N, C-alpha and C positions, 0 to 999 in steps of 0.2 A: 344784132345779137350781142342782147341786153346780159352783163355779166355781174350784175349788184348795181345794190345802189350809190354808193359814198367807196374813196376810196379815200387815205388816211398816211398824211408820209413822217417820218422823222427825221426830220434834216439836224444829221453830225458834225461831231468836229467843226465845220468847217462853215460862213456863209454861203451864201449862192444867192440866186435869184431868177426866180422861173418867169419867163414871157407866154402872155398869155393869149391870145388870135382865134376872135373868132372864128370860126369854118367858114360863114354864108358871108363875112365882108373882113376879108383879110386884114383890112386897114385900120379896125376897131381893135384894139391891142391894148393891154396896160404889163405891167413888170408888177411884181409882186415877191420885194425881200425876206428872204428865208433866212433867220440869224441862227448860228449855231446854236443850237439844244430848241430847236422851234419846231411844232407839230401843226401840219397846216391838211382842211379837209375837203374835196374838194367831190361836193354832192349832184343832182340834175341834172340842170342844165349847162353850172361852168364844167363836170364832168366828159356830159356827152355832146358840146356844142363847142366847146373851145379846147383850142388845142394849146397844152404847153408844152413846155422846151426849156431849159437848162442853157445859156449862150457859154463858151469856153472864154469869153474876158466879160466877166460882166461889169456892166451899170446898171445903178436907180437914179431915175430921176435924171437921169444927161450927167453927172457925175461918177465918175470912175472908184472904186472898186480896189480895196487891198487885194494884192493877189492869192487864190484860195490857195489854199490848203490841200490836204489829204482829206477826202469828206466821204462820210458814210451818212446813209439813204437805207431808210426799214417802211417798203410800203409793205401794205395792210387793204385790203379787198374784201368786203362783205361774199360775202354769198347770196345767188339766184334765190329768190324769194320761193321757188318752185322744183331749187336743186335738192335733192335727196343725196346726203351722207356716204359717203362709199365706203366700205370695213376696209380696215389698214391691219 
């Protein structure tokens, strides 16, 4: 099921570390530092072939980070190309 090509996330108030792992090879993984007030976009293979998670105890490149404070994340997804808009 395809649910659109892109997803965008706006990370607010506190930093986070996103862990990306390839579905076919979980050993293929990397960390993405999301500073507070940052925007990221996942498209194509990054969206559909890489699982993403936010660890509770984040570290980045082997270094511990300060404890996270309250975090707000706004996620936006585009509409699938063939979806017809619904009346509200």
